[in-house]
C-alpha positions, 0 to 999 in steps of 0.5 A: 780512628781510620776515618779521623786519619782520612779527615786530617788527610783530606784537610791537609790536601785542601789547605796544606799547600796554602798554608805552605805558601803563606809560610814561604812568603812570610819566611822571604819577607822576614829574610828581606827585613833582616837583611835590610836591618844588617845592611851596611849604611850605604846600601841600607836605602836600597835594602829597605826599599827592597823590603817594602816592595819585594812582598808585593812584587812576589805576590804579583809574580806568583798570582799574576805574571806567572799564571798570565805567561802559563796561560799565554803558553797554553793557548798554543797547545793542545788539551793536555798542554803537551803538544804544540798546535800553533794557531789551531786553538784560534782557528777553532774559535773563529770557526765554531758557530758557538764561539762566534755567538759567544764573542758576539754576546760579549760585544753586545754587552760591552756596547750596551752596559757602559752606555746604558750605565753612563747615561742613566748614571749622569742623568740621575746625577744631574737631576738629583744634584742639589735637590731635597733628599739628594743623599737618600736618593743617591744611596738607593741607586749605589746600593746595589754596588754593595752586592756581589755579582752572584748575589745580584744574579740570584735576586734577578733570577727570582725576579724573572722566575717563570712557572708553567700553566697549573701553578696558581701564582707566579713567584717572579715579580715580572711574570706575576705582573704580566698575569695581573695585566692579563698577559701570559707569563714568559720565560725571560731567561730561556728565549734567545736572543732576548735573554741576553738583554735581560741579563744585561739589565742586571749588570746596568743595575749594579754599575749605574750606581758607580757611574752615578757617584763618580759623575755626581762628584765631577759635576759638583767640581765644575766651577760655579762661576763658568755656569754663572757666566754661561747663564748670563750669556743667555744660555739655557739649561741644555746649552750650559750642560753641553757647553760647560758641564760636559767638557768639565767632566770629560775626564771622569766620563772617560774613566767611567766608561772605560772602567765599566767596559772592563768589568763588562768584558770580564762578566762571569758571575752574573751569567754563571749564576742565572743561566750557566751560559745555556740558551745562548747566553754565554760570554767569553769569560764563562766559556773560558771557564767551561772549556778550561775546567768543565771540559778539560780543554785547556788549550781552548780555555787559554785561547779564550783567555788570551783573546779576552786579554786582548780585548781588555788591553786597548781599554786599559792603555787608553784609560792610562793615557786619559789619566796621565793627560789629566794629571799633566794639565793639573 
């Protein structure tokens, strides 16, 4: 009997707060809808608008704005969140060799992943455009997008798996290929700094399909008449691509690069699932989690989160500006 009561007590501690929050949210939405129905005709439009917008605003406030403000505040406090330490957390961040390595790894990710994903996706979209079996070929490249980052990390961890000497066979595909070629198996995820690039391959594998789909649609949207006119003027395939196709898909290219860059800056799952941030592979998002939750350093973790936000913000602003310019042109 006691065990049963303890079970229900633990269950309530885990899910009670979530259920209470959902109940309060439902009550607030119901109250707004009730007031909107009972409001006078003159103010009914305002109340009805509020009834539709308020739930989203409430969720935005609770799930995004408050945590962001709280994190920004904690970045200037100590590990307990009680004593104000000013910029000490940021001084720590930019003076610790380990954290500088983390920031450097993140910049390498941001430099390589969007570039490689976009270039490979664009090349693939161009070469298979209007070819036989185009839909099947696109599906094969887009399939990794359906896999979660954690799932992709586990798949590629098996690809990179290493077994020491004494085992008859390597279970990692890449190491088994090396053995077949008469080479020694390698510890792909251990040997720095090459292990960072092997992790980047996983992200490129996922994001290439995203880039390919958007760029392929943009290429098909380039007017055929302009391409035919360029061909009649004697332009070869490369000149047609550089002078006609590329300017026509510039807006989509910007969206693809910026979107992948934002996703790359926030990358966490792949690193966490494959190396846990060990062997000099950690990135800002992973280090933020490690400091805040594993080591209990709320100040350090919040400072890293704030720096990550500041790194993402210019890309988001640029992306929004480009999208507005496209909308105005249309």
